[in-house]
Each structure stands twice: as structure tokens, then as C-alpha cells.
C-alpha positions as a Markdown table, in Angstrom:
| # | Residue | x | y | z |
|---|---|---|---|---|
| 1 | Met | 81.0 | -152.0 | 76.9 |
| 2 | Lys | 80.0 | -148.5 | 77.7 |
| 3 | Lys | 83.1 | -147.6 | 79.8 |
| 4 | Ile | 85.0 | -148.8 | 76.7 |
| 5 | Ile | 83.6 | -146.5 | 74.2 |
| 6 | Leu | 83.9 | -143.5 | 76.9 |
| 7 | Lys | 87.6 | -144.3 | 77.2 |
| 8 | Ile | 88.3 | -144.6 | 73.3 |
| 9 | Ile | 86.5 | -141.3 | 73.1 |
| 10 | Leu | 88.6 | -139.7 | 75.6 |
| 11 | Val | 91.8 | -140.8 | 74.1 |
| 12 | Ile | 90.5 | -139.6 | 70.7 |
| 13 | Ser | 89.9 | -136.4 | 72.2 |
| 14 | Phe | 93.5 | -135.7 | 73.0 |
| 15 | Ile | 94.6 | -136.0 | 69.5 |
| 16 | Pro | 94.2 | -132.3 | 68.6 |
| 17 | Asp | 96.7 | -131.3 | 71.8 |
| 18 | Val | 99.1 | -134.2 | 70.6 |
| 19 | Phe | 99.0 | -132.5 | 67.0 |
| 20 | Leu | 99.9 | -129.1 | 68.4 |
| 21 | Leu | 102.6 | -130.4 | 70.4 |
| 22 | Val | 104.2 | -132.5 | 67.9 |
| 23 | Gly | 103.8 | -129.8 | 65.4 |
| 24 | Ser | 105.2 | -127.2 | 67.4 |
| 25 | Ile | 108.4 | -129.3 | 68.2 |
| 26 | Trp | 108.7 | -129.9 | 64.4 |
| 27 | Ser | 108.4 | -126.4 | 63.8 |
| 28 | Tyr | 110.9 | -125.5 | 66.2 |
| 29 | Phe | 113.5 | -127.5 | 64.4 |
| 30 | Asn | 112.3 | -127.1 | 60.7 |
| 31 | Gly | 110.8 | -123.7 | 60.9 |
| 32 | Tyr | 107.2 | -122.7 | 60.0 |
| 33 | Thr | 106.2 | -120.7 | 56.8 |
| 34 | Phe | 103.0 | -118.6 | 57.1 |
| 35 | Phe | 102.5 | -115.7 | 54.5 |
| 36 | Tyr | 105.6 | -116.1 | 52.8 |
| 37 | Ser | 107.7 | -115.8 | 55.9 |
| 38 | Thr | 109.6 | -118.7 | 57.9 |
| 39 | Ser | 110.1 | -118.7 | 61.5 |
| 40 | Tyr | 112.5 | -120.9 | 63.1 |
| 41 | Gly | 113.1 | -121.8 | 66.7 |
| 42 | Leu | 110.9 | -120.6 | 69.4 |
| 43 | Glu | 109.2 | -118.1 | 67.2 |
| 44 | Gly | 108.6 | -121.0 | 64.7 |
| 45 | Ala | 106.9 | -123.0 | 67.4 |
| 46 | Tyr | 104.9 | -120.2 | 68.8 |
| 47 | Thr | 103.7 | -119.3 | 65.3 |
| 48 | Phe | 102.6 | -123.0 | 64.6 |
| 49 | Leu | 100.8 | -123.0 | 68.0 |
| 50 | Leu | 99.3 | -119.6 | 67.6 |
| 51 | Val | 97.9 | -120.3 | 64.1 |
| 52 | Leu | 96.7 | -123.8 | 64.3 |
| 53 | Gly | 95.5 | -123.3 | 67.9 |
| 54 | Ala | 93.3 | -120.5 | 66.4 |
| 55 | Tyr | 92.0 | -122.4 | 63.6 |
| 56 | Leu | 91.3 | -125.5 | 65.5 |
| 57 | Thr | 89.4 | -123.2 | 68.2 |
| 58 | Tyr | 87.6 | -121.4 | 65.3 |
| 59 | Thr | 86.2 | -124.7 | 63.8 |
| 60 | Phe | 85.1 | -125.7 | 67.5 |
| 61 | Ile | 87.5 | -129.0 | 67.6 |
| 62 | Leu | 89.6 | -128.0 | 70.7 |
| 63 | Pro | 86.7 | -126.5 | 72.5 |
| 64 | Ile | 84.5 | -129.8 | 72.0 |
| 65 | Cys | 87.5 | -131.9 | 73.3 |
| 66 | Leu | 88.0 | -129.9 | 76.1 |
| 67 | Ile | 84.4 | -129.8 | 77.4 |
| 68 | Tyr | 84.4 | -133.4 | 76.7 |
| 69 | Gln | 87.2 | -134.0 | 78.7 |
| 70 | Leu | 86.2 | -131.8 | 81.5 |
| 71 | Ala | 82.7 | -133.4 | 81.7 |
| 72 | Leu | 84.4 | -136.8 | 82.0 |
| 73 | Leu | 86.6 | -135.6 | 84.9 |
| 74 | Val | 83.6 | -134.0 | 86.7 |
| 75 | Ser | 81.7 | -137.3 | 86.4 |
| 76 | Tyr | 84.3 | -139.1 | 87.6 |
| 77 | Ile | 85.0 | -137.2 | 90.7 |
| 78 | Ile | 81.4 | -137.2 | 91.5 |
| 79 | Lys | 81.1 | -141.2 | 91.2 |
| 80 | Lys | 84.6 | -141.5 | 93.3 |
| 81 | Ser | 83.0 | -139.3 | 96.0 |
| 82 | Glu | 79.7 | -141.1 | 96.2 |
| 83 | Lys | 81.6 | -144.1 | 96.4 |
| 84 | Gly | 83.7 | -142.9 | 99.1 |
| 85 | Asn | 80.6 | -141.6 | 101.0 |
| 86 | Lys | 78.8 | -145.3 | 100.8 |
| 87 | Asn | 82.0 | -146.8 | 102.3 |
| 88 | Asn | 82.2 | -144.7 | 105.2 |
| 89 | Asn | 78.6 | -144.8 | 106.5 |
| 90 | Ile | 77.8 | -146.6 | 109.6 |
| 91 | Lys | 75.3 | -149.5 | 109.2 |
| 92 | Gly | 71.9 | -148.4 | 109.4 |
| 93 | Glu | 72.7 | -144.6 | 108.5 |
| 94 | Asp | 72.0 | -143.2 | 105.2 |
| 95 | Asn | 74.1 | -140.5 | 103.7 |
| 96 | Asn | 72.6 | -137.6 | 105.7 |
| 97 | Gly | 73.4 | -139.2 | 109.0 |
| 98 | Asn | 69.8 | -140.5 | 109.8 |
| 99 | Lys | 69.0 | -143.6 | 111.2 |
């Protein structure tokens, strides 16, 4: 049950990134209006990423999601390496090679 909840939270933590990507693609084709000027093409996509990325960073949404993703990745790598060490041990030896 705990693994399922962690996976659901991981998927939810990617929502701001997906929102920025989809919004910048939408702004590329339809333009992005900011302070009474509309930008189209790459400039519109860049402006959308800059403005909304700064807002999501200022409200601590992006940093919290990134920290959670990195923490989960590090814990996964540590568990994977510990599992590999247990499988590679010779019978009668611990992780340090002592009998």
C-alpha cells in the first residue's frame, strides 16, 4: 500500500512540469499575452516558460516536486545497490567480506 501511494505522489509531482511543457507548446502556436503584448512562436513559448516557471518556483511548487523526485530516485538507487550487495555475497560472509 505504501509503494502505491509513493508512486501516485510521484506521478502527481510531474504535473507542473507537464503543465509547463503543454502550455509552452500551446503558446508557440496561439501566442502568449503578458503585459499587453502578445508573443508568438519561440518567443511566446519562452515567455510562457519564463513567467510561469518563475511563478511556480516563487510559490515553491517546482522546488518541492523536484526535491521529492530526487529523494525518491536516491532511495531507489540505494535500495537497488543494497539488494545487489546481498545477492553477490559468498555464503558465510557479511557485506564487509568478514566471515
